[in-house]
C-alpha positions as CSV (number, residue, x, y, z in Angstrom):
1,M,0.0,0.0,0.2
2,S,1.4,3.4,-1.2
3,E,1.6,6.2,1.4
4,R,-1.0,9.2,0.7
5,K,0.7,12.2,-1.3
6,I,1.1,15.6,0.5
7,R,-1.4,17.9,-0.9
8,V,-0.3,21.4,-1.4
9,V,-2.6,24.2,-2.5
10,L,-0.2,27.2,-3.9
11,A,-1.9,30.5,-4.6
12,K,-0.9,33.7,-5.9
13,P,-2.5,36.2,-3.6
14,G,-4.1,39.6,-4.8
15,L,-3.3,41.5,-7.6
16,D,0.5,40.0,-8.2
17,G,0.8,39.1,-11.4
18,H,4.1,37.5,-11.3
19,D,3.5,33.7,-11.5
20,Q,7.0,32.3,-13.2
21,G,8.5,31.5,-9.6
22,A,5.6,29.9,-8.6
23,K,5.4,27.8,-11.3
24,V,9.1,26.6,-10.7
25,V,8.0,25.9,-7.3
26,V,4.7,23.8,-8.2
27,R,6.9,21.7,-10.7
28,A,9.5,21.1,-8.1
29,L,7.0,20.0,-5.6
30,M,5.3,17.8,-8.3
31,D,8.8,16.3,-8.9
32,A,9.3,15.1,-5.4
33,G,6.0,13.5,-5.2
34,M,3.6,15.9,-4.0
35,E,0.2,16.5,-5.3
36,V,-0.1,20.3,-5.9
37,I,-3.3,22.2,-6.7
38,Y,-2.1,25.9,-8.3
39,T,-4.9,28.2,-7.9
40,G,-3.5,30.6,-10.6
41,L,-3.2,34.4,-10.5
42,R,-5.1,36.9,-8.4
43,Q,-6.9,35.0,-5.6
44,T,-8.5,36.5,-2.8
45,P,-8.2,35.3,0.7
46,E,-11.8,33.8,0.7
47,A,-10.8,31.9,-2.5
48,V,-7.5,30.5,-0.8
49,A,-9.5,29.1,2.1
50,R,-12.2,27.7,0.1
51,I,-10.0,26.0,-2.3
52,A,-7.6,24.7,0.5
53,L,-10.6,23.3,2.3
54,D,-12.1,21.7,-0.9
55,E,-8.8,20.2,-1.8
56,D,-8.4,18.8,1.7
57,A,-4.7,20.6,1.6
58,D,-2.0,19.3,4.0
59,V,-0.1,22.7,2.9
60,I,-1.6,26.4,2.0
61,A,1.3,27.9,0.2
62,L,1.2,31.4,-1.1
63,S,3.8,32.8,-3.7
64,S,3.7,36.8,-3.0
65,M,5.8,39.2,-5.2
66,A,3.7,42.5,-5.0
67,A,4.5,43.5,-1.4
68,S,0.8,42.9,-0.2
69,H,1.6,39.7,1.7
70,L,1.1,41.0,5.3
71,P,-2.7,42.6,4.6
72,F,-3.6,39.3,2.5
73,C,-2.2,37.0,5.1
74,E,-4.1,39.0,7.8
75,R,-7.4,38.5,6.0
76,L,-6.4,35.0,5.2
77,K,-5.5,33.6,8.9
78,P,-9.1,33.8,10.5
79,L,-10.8,32.4,7.1
80,L,-8.4,29.5,7.3
81,E,-8.8,28.9,11.1
82,R,-12.7,29.1,10.8
83,A,-12.5,26.6,8.1
84,G,-10.8,23.9,10.4
85,L,-7.4,24.6,8.7
86,G,-5.4,26.0,11.5
87,D,-3.4,23.1,11.9
88,K,-2.4,22.8,8.5
89,L,1.3,23.7,7.2
90,W,1.0,27.3,6.1
91,V,4.1,28.7,4.1
92,I,4.9,31.7,1.9
93,G,7.6,32.5,-0.5
94,G,8.5,35.3,-2.6
95,N,9.6,39.1,-2.1
96,L,9.5,38.9,1.5
97,P,11.7,41.7,3.3
98,K,13.3,40.3,6.6
99,Q,11.6,42.7,8.8
100,D,8.4,41.2,7.9
101,H,9.2,37.4,8.9
102,A,8.3,37.9,12.5
103,R,4.7,39.1,11.6
104,L,4.4,36.3,9.2
105,R,5.3,33.8,11.9
106,E,2.8,35.2,14.5
107,L,0.1,35.0,11.7
108,G,1.0,31.4,11.7
109,F,3.4,31.0,8.7
110,K,5.8,28.2,9.6
111,G,7.8,28.4,6.6
112,I,9.0,31.6,5.2
113,F,10.8,31.4,2.0
114,P,12.6,34.6,0.5
115,S,12.9,34.4,-3.4
116,S,16.5,33.4,-3.1
117,S,15.6,30.2,-1.3
118,R,16.5,26.6,-2.9
119,L,13.9,24.4,-4.0
120,D,15.2,21.6,-1.9
121,D,14.8,23.5,1.1
122,I,11.1,24.1,0.3
123,V,10.6,20.4,-0.4
124,Q,12.6,19.1,2.7
125,F,10.6,21.8,4.8
126,I,7.4,20.7,3.9
127,R,8.2,16.9,4.1
128,E,9.6,17.7,7.7
129,N,6.6,19.6,8.8
130,V,3.3,18.4,7.3
131,P,1.1,17.6,10.4
C-alpha cells in the first residue's frame, strides 16, 4: 500500500501577476512526489481558504511578489482557522523583506521562503513539517 501524497494548494494572492517563480515551485513539489493544486493568479483570501478546504490540503502555500503579503495574510488567517485549517502547514515565498518575517510567523506561517530560497529546502521543509 502506498503512502498518501502530500497535498499542497499554492496560490498567488491579490493583484500579484508574477507567477513564473510559483510555477517553478509547483514543478519542484510535483517532482518531489507531492500533489499540487495551483490556483492561478489574483486569488482572494476567501478563495484561498475555500480551495484549501475543498482540496483537503495538507499545505497552504502562497507566492507573493507584489508586497501585499501582510494585509493578505492578516485577512487569510481567520478564514483558514474558521475553515478548520489552523492545524495545516502554512508557507509563503517570494519578495518577503526580512522585517516582515516575524509578523508572518505570528500569523501562523511556519515556512518563510524569500525569493532566493533553494527548491530543495522548500521540499525538505514541507516533508518535515506536514502534520
